[in-house]
Backbone bond lengths (Angstrom), bond angles and torsions (degrees), N, CA, C in turn:
res aa  C-N    CA-C-N  psi(-1)  N-CA   C-N-CA  omega(-1)  CA-C   N-CA-C  phi
1 M - - - 1.451 - - 1.533 110.26 -
2 P 1.380 119.79 128.82 1.455 120.11 -176.70 1.507 112.16 -69.84
3 E 1.327 113.66 144.58 1.472 119.54 177.86 1.521 109.39 -68.82
4 P 1.295 117.42 141.84 1.470 120.73 175.69 1.483 110.76 -66.12
5 D 1.293 116.41 148.81 1.459 123.62 177.13 1.497 110.66 -83.17
6 Y 1.356 116.07 114.13 1.457 118.84 -174.78 1.515 111.82 -91.31
7 N 1.310 117.53 -2.39 1.454 120.67 -176.80 1.510 112.31 -108.96
8 D 1.304 119.32 10.01 1.436 119.37 -175.40 1.509 112.09 -94.88
9 G 1.347 118.81 14.94 1.462 121.10 177.76 1.505 113.01 78.86
10 G 1.382 117.50 11.69 1.441 120.37 -179.56 1.499 111.45 -77.02
11 A 1.357 115.17 -166.43 1.463 121.88 -173.80 1.492 112.07 -109.11
12 I 1.331 117.81 18.89 1.463 120.28 -176.01 1.523 108.36 -114.28
13 A 1.323 117.69 133.31 1.448 123.33 176.92 1.488 109.59 -134.97
14 P 1.336 118.35 147.56 1.452 121.88 -180.00 1.520 111.60 -69.13
15 T 1.304 117.96 152.06 1.466 123.66 172.48 1.499 109.78 -112.28
16 G 1.321 114.83 168.05 1.487 118.89 -178.32 1.454 113.40 -68.00
17 A 1.359 118.82 -13.58 1.442 120.28 -177.51 1.542 112.51 -97.67
18 G 1.324 116.11 10.66 1.433 119.72 178.26 1.509 112.82 90.54
19 G 1.284 120.77 -4.74 1.452 123.91 179.59 1.493 108.70 -96.68
20 A 1.307 116.01 -156.76 1.471 123.19 -178.39 1.489 109.52 -138.63
21 M 1.298 117.80 155.54 1.442 123.76 178.25 1.522 109.76 -132.26
22 D 1.325 116.52 151.98 1.446 121.01 -177.17 1.527 109.75 -89.60
23 L 1.345 114.73 122.46 1.463 121.17 178.55 1.527 113.30 -97.68
24 A 1.321 116.80 4.42 1.454 119.33 -177.42 1.522 113.43 -71.73
25 T 1.348 115.04 -20.61 1.459 118.75 179.94 1.520 108.58 -65.79
26 S 1.292 117.45 137.15 1.480 121.95 -176.97 1.504 109.75 -68.92
27 E 1.335 113.78 157.12 1.477 120.45 179.77 1.511 111.03 -62.41
28 G 1.309 116.62 -32.22 1.485 118.89 179.48 1.514 112.31 -67.40
29 E 1.378 117.85 -21.06 1.441 120.04 -179.95 1.519 112.99 -91.82
30 T 1.343 116.38 -20.92 1.447 120.08 -176.68 1.505 112.63 -102.02
31 L 1.331 119.25 -23.86 1.451 122.74 -179.98 1.514 109.14 -120.00
32 E 1.330 114.27 149.62 1.453 120.14 177.12 1.524 109.09 -66.97
33 Q 1.316 115.81 131.45 1.446 120.37 -175.22 1.519 111.10 -67.69
34 R 1.314 115.97 142.50 1.461 123.12 174.33 1.520 109.15 -82.85
35 P 1.362 120.69 148.53 1.421 119.84 172.45 1.508 110.21 -66.70
36 S 1.324 115.48 155.85 1.461 122.19 -176.01 1.550 109.95 -60.66
37 G 1.323 114.73 126.59 1.468 120.32 176.10 1.522 113.80 77.38
38 A 1.331 118.74 4.53 1.477 120.28 -178.98 1.521 109.93 -82.28
39 P 1.309 117.80 132.19 1.462 120.44 178.03 1.520 111.05 -77.61
40 G 1.306 116.28 159.68 1.456 120.08 170.79 1.524 111.06 89.22
41 G 1.377 114.06 -149.65 1.429 121.88 -173.91 1.506 114.27 -85.35
42 P 1.352 116.43 -160.30 1.440 120.27 -175.51 1.549 111.56 -65.64
43 L 1.325 116.40 176.61 1.446 122.37 -178.80 1.511 110.25 -54.00
44 G 1.355 117.32 134.79 1.453 121.30 178.95 1.505 114.00 89.59
45 T 1.348 117.02 4.32 1.453 119.12 -179.68 1.505 108.29 -118.08
46 G 1.319 115.21 162.70 1.464 121.88 179.14 1.491 113.56 -84.10
47 P 1.330 117.97 -173.92 1.476 121.93 -178.06 1.541 112.01 -57.89
48 A 1.302 118.38 -32.80 1.478 120.56 -176.87 1.502 111.36 -92.14
49 G 1.370 118.95 9.35 1.439 121.49 -179.75 1.529 111.80 83.99
50 K 1.339 119.35 5.70 1.452 121.16 -179.48 1.538 108.93 -88.13
51 P 1.322 118.44 144.59 1.463 121.43 178.19 1.527 111.00 -58.63
52 R 1.337 116.47 137.89 1.450 121.19 177.33 1.512 110.09 -79.21
53 S 1.318 116.26 148.24 1.459 121.22 175.58 1.524 109.22 -77.84
54 L 1.327 114.97 171.31 1.470 119.37 178.37 1.522 111.41 -60.48
55 W 1.376 116.21 -39.49 1.477 119.23 -177.35 1.512 111.41 -71.38
56 S 1.337 118.07 -41.46 1.454 118.43 178.71 1.514 111.75 -69.60
57 D 1.310 115.94 -34.04 1.457 119.35 175.62 1.522 111.34 -67.40
58 A 1.338 118.12 -38.64 1.462 122.25 176.87 1.505 111.50 -64.64
59 W 1.346 116.93 -43.05 1.451 120.91 179.01 1.550 110.88 -66.01
60 H 1.325 115.60 -34.87 1.449 119.75 176.34 1.507 111.61 -61.73
61 D 1.339 117.99 -38.14 1.446 122.74 178.51 1.548 112.01 -76.31
62 L 1.318 115.96 -39.84 1.480 119.82 -177.54 1.524 111.82 -62.95
63 R 1.346 116.87 -37.75 1.446 119.50 -178.33 1.525 112.61 -65.40
64 R 1.316 116.01 -17.95 1.464 120.73 -178.76 1.527 111.73 -107.27
65 N 1.320 116.88 8.72 1.480 121.41 -178.90 1.514 108.83 -100.84
66 P 1.338 118.39 113.59 1.492 119.43 -177.69 1.531 112.27 -64.44
67 V 1.332 117.68 -28.16 1.508 119.69 178.69 1.516 109.05 -65.21
68 F 1.324 116.83 -41.15 1.450 121.05 178.62 1.503 111.15 -66.14
69 L 1.311 118.15 -42.95 1.461 121.24 179.97 1.499 113.73 -63.68
70 V 1.347 116.22 -45.02 1.449 119.27 179.89 1.521 112.07 -66.50
71 S 1.315 116.60 -48.39 1.461 119.93 179.16 1.533 111.87 -64.20
72 G 1.333 116.75 -37.78 1.458 120.04 177.07 1.483 113.56 -63.52
73 L 1.338 118.25 -38.60 1.455 121.28 177.15 1.507 111.27 -66.26
74 I 1.339 117.14 -41.78 1.479 119.86 179.06 1.510 109.56 -64.51
75 I 1.309 117.76 -43.36 1.477 119.62 -178.71 1.556 110.56 -68.49
76 L 1.319 116.98 -36.28 1.474 119.06 176.29 1.513 110.86 -63.18
77 F 1.351 116.73 -40.69 1.491 120.00 177.57 1.528 109.72 -63.77
78 L 1.345 117.66 -42.75 1.478 120.77 -179.71 1.512 111.03 -63.96
79 V 1.314 117.67 -40.26 1.467 120.86 179.45 1.520 110.74 -65.20
80 I 1.326 117.04 -39.28 1.462 120.88 179.89 1.534 109.96 -64.97
81 I 1.314 117.89 -47.47 1.485 119.44 -177.29 1.545 109.83 -73.59
82 A 1.325 117.46 -23.99 1.475 119.25 172.47 1.498 112.57 -66.77
83 I 1.324 116.78 -36.85 1.441 121.33 179.73 1.540 111.67 -83.04
84 W 1.290 116.13 -43.65 1.498 121.73 -179.15 1.513 109.73 -126.20
85 P 1.337 118.72 72.48 1.486 119.39 -179.78 1.518 112.83 -66.53
86 Q 1.335 117.62 -22.04 1.449 119.87 -179.58 1.526 113.34 -67.81
87 L 1.330 116.71 -10.17 1.467 119.10 -179.24 1.536 110.26 -66.65
88 I 1.334 116.80 -33.89 1.471 118.64 -178.26 1.550 111.53 -122.53
89 A 1.327 118.18 -0.41 1.472 120.54 177.64 1.501 107.42 -139.49
90 S 1.342 116.36 109.19 1.455 121.17 -175.84 1.520 113.74 -89.17
91 G 1.359 117.18 -10.26 1.447 119.71 -177.14 1.517 112.80 -82.78
92 N 1.370 114.91 -179.80 1.417 122.30 177.76 1.533 108.83 -104.32
93 P 1.309 120.77 122.04 1.453 120.48 -177.05 1.512 114.50 -67.58
94 L 1.340 117.48 -14.37 1.466 121.37 178.55 1.533 112.54 -101.08
95 S 1.333 116.14 1.48 1.455 120.72 177.14 1.516 110.06 -88.25
96 C 1.329 117.99 115.30 1.455 121.91 -174.41 1.547 110.88 -129.68
97 D 1.321 113.91 155.54 1.473 121.24 179.97 1.532 106.09 -135.73
98 L 1.365 116.10 107.70 1.462 118.90 -177.51 1.513 114.14 -61.26
99 A 1.306 117.56 -21.56 1.485 120.46 177.86 1.522 111.42 -65.04
100 K 1.332 117.95 -21.85 1.485 122.80 -178.99 1.513 112.82 -103.48
101 A 1.323 117.97 10.58 1.481 120.30 -175.33 1.501 111.49 -57.46
102 Q 1.340 115.80 133.27 1.424 126.69 175.24 1.552 114.51 66.21
103 Q 1.299 117.58 9.91 1.467 120.92 178.62 1.526 108.88 -74.46
104 G 1.334 115.24 149.91 1.461 121.77 -178.20 1.511 112.71 -81.39
105 S 1.318 115.08 -163.01 1.457 122.24 -176.37 1.524 112.76 -60.62
106 Q 1.335 113.84 136.38 1.456 121.91 178.17 1.506 109.34 -138.56
107 P 1.344 118.95 161.08 1.466 120.87 176.40 1.530 110.93 -54.77
108 G 1.340 116.65 125.80 1.436 122.24 -177.53 1.520 114.45 85.25
109 H 1.354 116.87 -7.28 1.486 121.15 -179.87 1.544 105.44 -137.70
110 P 1.302 118.32 73.39 1.488 121.97 -171.89 1.537 113.46 -62.80
111 F 1.299 119.25 -28.38 1.470 121.70 -177.17 1.522 112.65 -96.17
112 G 1.331 119.00 -1.60 1.437 121.78 -178.20 1.500 114.44 82.19
113 F 1.324 116.30 -160.20 1.482 121.09 -177.21 1.534 108.82 -127.25
114 D 1.368 114.28 155.85 1.460 119.54 -179.31 1.514 110.69 -93.65
115 G 1.319 117.64 -167.25 1.460 122.29 -173.88 1.531 113.14 -66.60
116 Q 1.338 117.35 -21.33 1.443 121.42 179.14 1.506 112.77 -99.92
117 G 1.342 117.14 1.99 1.456 120.95 -178.35 1.514 113.73 84.90
118 C 1.318 118.22 15.01 1.461 121.31 178.46 1.506 110.76 -86.24
119 D 1.302 118.12 147.74 1.482 123.31 -179.99 1.500 109.66 -67.46
120 V 1.331 117.83 118.11 1.455 121.63 -178.36 1.508 112.23 -67.54
121 Y 1.337 117.98 -34.21 1.447 121.30 179.30 1.534 110.20 -64.34
122 T 1.326 116.83 -47.28 1.458 118.49 179.33 1.501 113.40 -62.91
123 R 1.365 116.97 -41.31 1.454 119.43 179.59 1.523 110.79 -69.18
124 T 1.311 118.81 -32.42 1.466 120.53 178.70 1.534 109.52 -66.47
125 V 1.356 116.37 -42.24 1.465 119.69 179.85 1.530 110.80 -66.26
126 Y 1.322 117.10 -45.70 1.461 120.44 -178.00 1.531 111.52 -71.76
127 G 1.348 116.43 -23.41 1.453 118.89 178.85 1.545 113.38 -66.51
128 A 1.312 116.89 -21.38 1.469 120.86 178.65 1.519 110.48 -61.93
129 R 1.327 119.25 -32.26 1.479 121.79 -175.31 1.516 109.36 -61.89
130 A 1.320 118.40 -51.12 1.444 121.82 -175.79 1.563 110.55 -66.06
131 S 1.319 115.61 -42.79 1.470 118.75 -177.42 1.517 112.20 -67.44
132 V 1.313 118.40 -44.41 1.442 121.74 179.23 1.509 111.38 -67.34
133 T 1.314 117.54 -40.34 1.466 123.15 178.33 1.540 109.95 -59.94
134 V 1.325 117.06 -48.58 1.435 120.42 -179.77 1.519 111.20 -63.82
135 G 1.313 117.16 -43.68 1.467 119.54 -177.85 1.508 112.33 -65.23
136 V 1.323 117.51 -46.92 1.462 121.60 -176.85 1.540 110.48 -66.97
137 C 1.328 116.98 -50.37 1.482 120.56 -177.72 1.502 111.15 -64.81
138 A 1.320 119.37 -41.19 1.479 122.00 178.66 1.495 109.63 -63.09
139 S 1.339 118.85 -42.43 1.469 121.53 -177.60 1.532 109.98 -67.18
140 L 1.334 116.93 -41.68 1.447 119.41 177.49 1.520 111.58 -62.96
141 G 1.333 116.86 -45.46 1.437 120.38 -179.32 1.517 111.96 -63.32
142 V 1.326 117.00 -44.26 1.454 121.62 178.59 1.535 110.78 -63.92
143 A 1.324 118.48 -41.13 1.459 121.80 -178.43 1.527 110.73 -66.76
144 I 1.331 116.87 -41.46 1.472 120.16 -177.88 1.516 109.79 -69.90
145 L 1.326 117.02 -51.03 1.487 119.54 -177.78 1.542 111.71 -64.37
146 G 1.316 115.17 -46.40 1.485 118.51 179.54 1.492 113.20 -64.00
147 S 1.341 116.80 -40.50 1.463 120.04 -178.58 1.515 111.86 -65.13
148 V 1.365 115.68 -42.03 1.454 118.93 -178.55 1.523 111.01 -66.01
149 L 1.318 116.24 -49.56 1.473 117.80 -177.47 1.528 111.26 -68.91
150 G 1.316 117.46 -42.52 1.466 118.60 179.46 1.515 112.71 -69.90
151 G 1.351 115.98 -38.77 1.481 118.67 178.83 1.513 111.36 -63.05
152 L 1.358 117.59 -43.69 1.460 118.75 178.57 1.504 112.48 -65.37
153 A 1.342 116.27 -38.48 1.478 120.72 177.33 1.498 111.64 -60.96
154 G 1.321 117.02 -44.15 1.474 121.17 -179.69 1.523 112.91 -70.59
155 F 1.328 117.54 -32.72 1.458 120.65 -176.67 1.516 112.23 -80.24
156 F 1.343 117.08 -46.23 1.466 118.29 -177.38 1.536 113.87 -88.63
157 G 1.341 115.77 -29.18 1.453 119.42 178.51 1.540 113.28 62.24
158 R 1.283 115.60 -159.38 1.473 124.62 178.64 1.526 113.12 50.77
159 G 1.319 116.05 -123.81 1.475 119.36 -174.40 1.515 113.94 -61.98
160 W 1.347 116.01 -40.82 1.458 120.51 179.96 1.536 110.08 -64.34
161 D 1.303 116.98 -42.84 1.435 121.83 -179.53 1.533 111.04 -64.76
162 A 1.305 115.89 -42.21 1.481 119.61 -179.17 1.524 110.54 -66.77
163 S 1.319 117.34 -40.11 1.467 120.80 -179.83 1.531 111.00 -64.93
164 V 1.322 116.62 -48.62 1.441 120.33 -178.24 1.532 110.68 -65.31
165 S 1.294 117.22 -38.17 1.496 121.95 -178.76 1.532 109.34 -65.75
166 R 1.324 118.22 -43.43 1.471 118.25 178.52 1.514 111.56 -68.54
167 L 1.332 117.66 -34.68 1.461 120.43 178.56 1.538 110.20 -65.81
168 T 1.326 116.56 -40.49 1.502 117.62 177.90 1.512 110.76 -65.71
169 D 1.329 117.88 -33.46 1.477 120.36 178.49 1.545 110.30 -62.43
170 V 1.335 114.67 -38.63 1.464 118.96 179.49 1.521 110.82 -64.89
171 F 1.331 117.93 -45.04 1.445 121.21 -178.81 1.522 112.02 -71.32
172 F 1.324 117.69 -30.91 1.465 120.11 177.45 1.527 110.77 -66.43
173 G 1.324 117.41 -22.92 1.463 120.59 -178.93 1.523 113.50 -82.26
174 I 1.344 118.52 -3.95 1.462 121.82 179.21 1.516 109.42 -94.89
175 P 1.336 118.30 116.23 1.486 120.40 174.98 1.495 110.71 -60.56
176 V 1.324 117.68 132.41 1.470 121.44 -174.63 1.518 113.69 -62.30
177 V 1.352 116.13 -50.76 1.445 119.39 -178.86 1.509 111.69 -64.97
178 L 1.319 117.11 -43.14 1.453 120.49 178.86 1.517 110.03 -63.43
179 G 1.320 116.80 -43.30 1.461 118.85 177.48 1.494 112.89 -60.88
180 G 1.344 116.81 -38.86 1.471 121.30 175.83 1.505 112.55 -62.40
181 L 1.346 116.54 -42.60 1.453 118.91 178.59 1.526 113.34 -63.22
182 V 1.318 114.64 -34.71 1.455 118.56 -178.85 1.527 112.53 -79.09
183 L 1.345 116.28 -48.72 1.462 120.52 -175.36 1.509 113.98 -74.26
184 L 1.336 116.44 -40.75 1.460 119.73 -174.84 1.527 113.27 -84.51
185 S 1.317 116.54 -14.41 1.473 118.51 -179.71 1.514 113.16 -66.70
186 V 1.321 117.37 -20.60 1.488 120.84 -178.92 1.532 111.79 -97.38
187 V 1.350 115.94 0.72 1.481 121.40 -179.25 1.510 109.81 -90.91
188 T 1.315 117.32 129.52 1.446 121.60 -179.97 1.542 112.71 -105.85
189 S 1.311 117.00 -4.92 1.460 119.75 179.50 1.518 112.46 -65.25
190 T 1.292 117.03 144.71 1.485 121.73 178.82 1.530 111.89 -101.40
191 T 1.318 117.45 6.90 1.468 121.61 -179.81 1.512 108.90 -87.08
192 V 1.353 115.98 174.66 1.476 120.92 179.17 1.504 113.25 -85.48
193 W 1.324 119.67 -11.46 1.452 119.89 -171.39 1.506 115.59 -68.52
194 P 1.331 121.69 -37.90 1.489 119.61 174.09 1.534 111.53 -57.17
195 V 1.302 117.59 -42.01 1.481 120.94 179.95 1.486 109.85 -66.16
196 I 1.313 119.08 -43.68 1.468 122.76 178.36 1.523 109.37 -60.68
197 G 1.333 117.60 -47.55 1.481 121.22 -179.96 1.513 111.51 -60.20
198 F 1.341 118.56 -39.13 1.455 121.27 176.88 1.493 111.91 -62.11
199 M 1.309 116.67 -45.33 1.472 121.60 -178.00 1.537 110.60 -64.53
200 V 1.345 117.35 -39.84 1.445 120.76 178.52 1.534 109.92 -66.22
201 L 1.319 116.31 -39.75 1.458 121.41 -178.64 1.526 111.79 -62.55
202 L 1.292 118.09 -40.13 1.477 120.26 -177.42 1.526 113.38 -100.59
203 G 1.329 117.77 -4.52 1.456 119.58 -176.45 1.494 116.11 -100.63
204 W 1.338 118.52 -18.86 1.447 121.82 -175.19 1.529 115.90 -66.09
205 P 1.377 120.38 -28.08 1.450 117.74 -176.63 1.540 114.36 -61.10
206 Q 1.317 118.33 -35.79 1.486 121.07 178.90 1.529 110.60 -61.58
207 I 1.335 115.85 -49.01 1.460 120.07 179.69 1.527 109.60 -64.90
208 S 1.326 117.63 -37.46 1.439 122.09 -177.44 1.531 110.06 -60.72
209 R 1.302 118.42 -43.94 1.451 119.42 -179.82 1.510 112.83 -68.62
210 I 1.304 116.34 -36.45 1.462 119.81 176.87 1.513 110.80 -65.80
211 A 1.335 116.53 -45.47 1.469 120.02 179.17 1.532 111.10 -63.95
212 R 1.290 116.60 -38.66 1.507 119.86 178.82 1.507 110.92 -61.66
213 G 1.351 118.01 -49.54 1.426 119.88 179.22 1.507 113.68 -62.75
214 S 1.342 116.14 -38.32 1.468 119.73 178.86 1.517 111.78 -65.25
215 V 1.307 117.50 -42.27 1.469 122.36 178.81 1.545 111.31 -64.67
216 I 1.299 115.29 -41.37 1.468 119.74 178.36 1.521 110.83 -60.61
217 T 1.318 116.63 -39.91 1.452 121.54 178.92 1.524 112.49 -68.13
218 V 1.345 115.15 -46.54 1.458 119.79 -175.90 1.504 111.94 -67.91
219 K 1.335 118.71 -38.74 1.459 119.85 -174.34 1.535 112.64 -69.07
220 Q 1.338 117.28 -8.54 1.471 119.71 175.40 1.502 113.41 -86.78
221 N 1.317 117.17 -7.21 1.467 121.65 -177.89 1.536 111.91 -68.29
222 D 1.300 114.99 158.96 1.459 120.92 -173.62 1.536 111.67 -66.27
223 Y 1.338 117.48 -38.13 1.452 118.62 -177.27 1.523 112.70 -68.91
224 V 1.324 117.53 -26.89 1.465 120.44 173.76 1.530 110.58 -73.21
225 Q 1.345 115.70 -41.24 1.449 118.65 177.03 1.526 112.32 -65.41
226 A 1.348 116.22 -33.66 1.454 119.74 177.91 1.538 110.55 -69.21
227 A 1.330 117.82 -39.70 1.460 121.25 176.96 1.503 110.81 -62.99
228 R 1.335 115.62 -40.08 1.491 118.64 177.99 1.531 110.16 -65.48
229 A 1.317 117.54 -39.69 1.459 120.23 -179.27 1.520 111.70 -67.97
230 L 1.305 116.75 -28.61 1.469 121.37 179.13 1.518 112.35 -82.65
231 G 1.337 116.91 0.05 1.438 119.48 175.38 1.508 114.86 92.79
232 A 1.320 119.88 16.73 1.472 122.19 179.83 1.541 108.77 -65.95
233 S 1.310 115.87 140.64 1.459 120.49 179.13 1.525 110.17 -71.15
234 P 1.338 118.06 159.04 1.469 120.03 177.98 1.514 113.06 -59.81
235 T 1.339 115.96 -35.69 1.476 117.33 178.92 1.539 110.51 -66.55
236 R 1.299 117.97 -41.90 1.453 121.70 179.44 1.532 111.52 -64.29
237 M 1.331 115.78 -43.06 1.467 118.67 179.83 1.513 110.90 -64.85
238 L 1.343 116.56 -39.03 1.453 120.01 -176.78 1.513 111.80 -70.66
239 L 1.347 116.99 -43.95 1.446 120.53 -174.91 1.536 112.30 -84.52
240 R 1.329 118.02 -32.72 1.488 121.27 -173.94 1.536 112.76 -92.12
241 H 1.326 116.07 -37.21 1.456 118.59 -171.89 1.520 114.21 -110.77
242 I 1.325 117.87 -35.94 1.458 119.24 -172.23 1.517 111.05 -92.78
243 A 1.344 116.86 -51.93 1.488 119.09 -174.38 1.546 113.20 -57.05
244 P 1.323 120.17 -46.38 1.489 118.08 -179.65 1.531 114.00 -61.24
245 N 1.325 117.65 -28.13 1.438 121.42 -177.88 1.528 113.43 -95.07
246 A 1.307 116.54 -7.40 1.500 120.71 -178.11 1.534 111.57 -110.30
247 V 1.315 118.53 -5.11 1.467 120.81 -171.98 1.512 112.19 -83.63
248 A 1.319 120.81 -16.96 1.464 122.21 -175.52 1.520 112.72 -58.53
249 P 1.358 121.50 -48.20 1.479 118.79 178.14 1.515 112.64 -62.95
250 V 1.292 119.23 -31.03 1.459 121.35 177.18 1.509 111.14 -65.11
251 I 1.325 116.30 -45.33 1.493 121.14 177.81 1.511 111.10 -58.43
252 V 1.311 117.06 -43.81 1.472 121.60 -178.87 1.508 110.67 -61.60
253 V 1.336 117.12 -50.97 1.480 120.25 -177.37 1.520 110.70 -66.10
254 A 1.337 117.36 -41.94 1.472 120.29 179.33 1.507 112.20 -61.81
255 T 1.337 116.97 -37.52 1.441 120.42 -179.66 1.529 111.54 -67.92
256 I 1.307 116.40 -43.06 1.488 119.99 177.63 1.542 109.19 -67.43
257 A 1.320 117.93 -40.45 1.474 120.63 -179.24 1.519 113.09 -66.49
258 L 1.311 117.97 -20.59 1.468 120.40 -178.81 1.540 110.04 -58.53
259 G 1.326 117.34 -44.54 1.434 119.55 176.79 1.515 112.87 -64.03
260 T 1.358 116.04 -33.47 1.448 119.85 178.86 1.527 111.57 -67.01
261 Y 1.342 115.96 -36.48 1.472 118.24 179.38 1.544 111.53 -70.03
262 I 1.309 116.68 -34.32 1.494 118.93 174.85 1.484 109.27 -63.64
263 S 1.322 118.63 -43.04 1.454 121.61 178.74 1.524 111.28 -65.68
264 L 1.376 117.00 -38.97 1.467 119.73 178.40 1.525 111.06 -64.36
265 E 1.321 116.43 -40.61 1.470 119.05 177.23 1.524 113.25 -59.53
266 A 1.363 115.34 -41.37 1.445 119.03 178.14 1.543 110.77 -66.33
267 T 1.342 115.94 -36.27 1.471 119.55 -179.95 1.504 109.75 -66.45
268 L 1.322 118.60 -46.39 1.460 120.98 -179.71 1.520 111.49 -65.76
269 S 1.356 116.41 -37.90 1.461 118.40 178.17 1.523 110.39 -68.38
270 Y 1.323 117.91 -34.84 1.453 121.25 176.16 1.517 112.06 -62.56
271 L 1.354 115.12 -37.84 1.467 119.41 178.28 1.483 113.27 -79.58
272 G 1.333 117.28 -4.92 1.485 120.09 174.76 1.507 115.71 90.91
273 V 1.355 118.99 6.37 1.441 120.80 179.95 1.519 113.31 -115.20
274 G 1.321 117.39 -1.42 1.473 120.81 179.65 1.509 110.41 -89.41
275 L 1.302 117.77 -122.62 1.455 120.69 177.60 1.541 109.39 -73.91
276 K 1.295 114.92 149.07 1.467 119.63 -173.42 1.541 108.51 -127.14
277 P 1.335 115.54 149.55 1.462 119.12 176.55 1.548 110.43 -56.78
278 P 1.328 118.20 147.90 1.463 127.56 11.57 1.518 114.77 -87.15
279 T 1.360 118.64 10.82 1.484 119.25 175.22 1.502 109.56 -59.12
280 V 1.313 116.86 136.28 1.470 122.26 178.63 1.519 108.44 -92.58
281 S 1.310 116.42 120.68 1.464 122.50 -175.59 1.485 108.97 -144.02
282 W 1.344 115.29 146.70 1.474 119.80 175.37 1.495 110.82 -63.18
283 G 1.302 118.95 -37.81 1.469 122.02 178.66 1.509 112.60 -61.74
284 I 1.329 115.16 -42.56 1.481 119.87 179.22 1.526 110.54 -65.59
285 D 1.353 117.70 -41.04 1.433 121.56 178.95 1.527 111.80 -67.46
286 I 1.310 117.68 -38.08 1.475 120.30 177.84 1.507 110.09 -66.41
287 S 1.330 117.66 -40.39 1.456 119.91 176.85 1.494 112.58 -64.07
288 A 1.343 118.06 -40.95 1.447 120.72 178.60 1.512 113.35 -69.42
289 A 1.341 118.02 -26.80 1.456 121.08 -177.99 1.517 113.86 -87.02
290 S 1.327 117.59 -15.92 1.448 120.03 -176.37 1.530 115.53 -55.84
291 P 1.334 120.12 -41.39 1.474 119.43 -179.30 1.528 112.31 -68.81
292 Y 1.319 119.40 -17.47 1.448 122.08 -175.78 1.540 112.09 -109.60
293 I 1.343 117.26 22.96 1.475 119.18 -173.09 1.538 110.86 -65.23
294 R 1.315 118.91 -28.67 1.453 120.21 -179.11 1.533 112.12 -80.90
295 N 1.327 115.36 -40.50 1.468 119.08 -175.54 1.525 112.77 -84.18
296 A 1.331 116.23 -34.47 1.456 121.38 -177.89 1.508 111.12 -138.39
297 P 1.335 117.59 72.18 1.482 119.61 -175.61 1.529 113.28 -64.97
298 H 1.337 117.64 -19.70 1.478 119.26 -179.48 1.504 111.99 -65.57
299 M 1.345 117.38 -24.22 1.461 120.43 178.52 1.524 110.91 -62.89
300 L 1.333 115.50 -35.27 1.459 120.79 -177.90 1.527 112.48 -92.98
301 L 1.312 116.68 -30.60 1.463 120.10 -174.52 1.519 113.33 -60.16
302 W 1.338 116.43 -50.58 1.454 119.92 -171.33 1.527 114.01 -70.41
303 P 1.334 120.31 -50.96 1.479 117.47 176.11 1.520 113.62 -63.16
304 A 1.337 118.11 -37.09 1.465 120.46 177.88 1.498 110.43 -65.39
305 G 1.356 117.76 -40.90 1.461 120.80 178.46 1.506 112.20 -64.56
306 A 1.352 117.43 -40.55 1.453 121.07 178.86 1.535 109.28 -64.27
307 L 1.323 117.66 -40.89 1.466 121.32 177.52 1.527 111.17 -62.03
308 A 1.327 117.47 -47.05 1.427 120.24 -177.34 1.543 112.41 -64.79
309 I 1.320 116.83 -40.06 1.489 120.38 177.93 1.525 110.31 -64.73
310 T 1.321 117.34 -41.55 1.467 120.35 -178.25 1.549 110.69 -64.97
311 V 1.336 115.72 -48.06 1.449 119.94 -179.10 1.540 110.08 -61.52
312 L 1.342 116.42 -42.58 1.457 121.09 -179.13 1.525 110.31 -64.30
313 A 1.326 118.47 -38.90 1.448 122.40 -178.68 1.531 109.97 -64.17
314 F 1.300 118.48 -43.30 1.449 121.58 -179.38 1.547 110.78 -69.39
315 I 1.296 117.54 -38.63 1.466 120.57 176.16 1.517 111.60 -63.35
316 M 1.334 116.14 -43.26 1.466 121.66 177.74 1.516 111.31 -62.50
317 L 1.359 115.95 -40.35 1.482 120.40 177.00 1.520 110.38 -63.14
318 G 1.340 115.05 -43.87 1.485 117.03 179.46 1.539 112.73 -63.71
319 D 1.324 116.97 -38.73 1.468 119.62 177.99 1.532 110.79 -64.85
320 A 1.337 116.87 -40.22 1.479 119.95 177.93 1.520 110.92 -62.76
321 V 1.340 116.61 -44.83 1.463 121.05 -179.37 1.560 110.00 -63.69
322 R 1.338 114.60 -39.63 1.472 118.28 178.16 1.507 111.33 -61.30
323 D 1.319 117.61 -45.97 1.462 122.25 179.84 1.534 111.73 -60.94
324 A 1.338 116.73 -35.53 1.428 120.26 -178.88 1.520 114.24 -77.58
325 L 1.338 117.28 -31.97 1.428 120.92 -174.76 1.541 113.53 -94.29
326 D 1.342 117.76 -14.84 1.450 119.30 -178.61 1.534 110.23 -92.67
327 P 1.337 117.36 109.25 1.468 118.66 -178.42 1.525 113.45 -61.00
328 K 1.303 118.47 -25.85 1.483 122.03 -178.98 1.527 111.82 -66.66
329 L 1.344 117.08 -21.76 1.465 119.77 -177.75 1.506 111.20 -93.68
330 R 1.323 119.91 0.27 1.443 121.94 -178.22 1.531 110.69 -75.46
């Protein structure tokens, strides 16, 4: 049988197995189509045609998510004023004039004055520092402690898993607000660290269970079994192969919980067992303004509004991160 002519412009080309394949099929039918205007290879690949990782793919989606952009800008603004509140508030939050107590908006004092004659605008701006500090530090502490304990329980199993699981059951049985009233009522410190420590103490079980389930799922994958077969040590498997692929659910839950911790700090401060004067906090200002809500509602409106916007921004950020990192939602 004569060999086909491969140089006559036809649609037949040789294959590596000695046969031939049809090249007449269009590229759009044989390759996955690229999105319009996208550089590089097919959909899901980077500029060089290489497959994108979970993190690069998530960042690719987040940059195009308006919820992430809006919440990110709000949080960036809050972080800036928490670090440098003097950029937009030149006054002293502890400087008060009783002659101006409960007065409304005035030139240079757009939010009015509180019951002690302190500028509500200045105290609202400076109150972001305590709330953001508590939320960020508590979330980091909870994520680290919960991930370590839950990750080890999921990886080693048996006795370690049973011990951590029973310990989390004990902490889950402690009501958060009641525990705060009991534990923080004996603390006399005016810093944020007792409140952060309390939140880490009662917050880690949730992250621990999520980390445990994620590690159990990831360690069943083929690449982990291959590393074990090649003689990789448990430490190497846990740090190199399991942790990077199991951390996404922890990041999502910790980001959403950050807003919850800010709200919890305000609740405890409102009840008088959280942050204490002279620390400037939205919860303290809301508590002080409650008796005057009829005569001077502005005292409550501004710190409560700042708290609500902050909590909402972090929850929106967490939802956007969850949508980007969860493959089931794609």
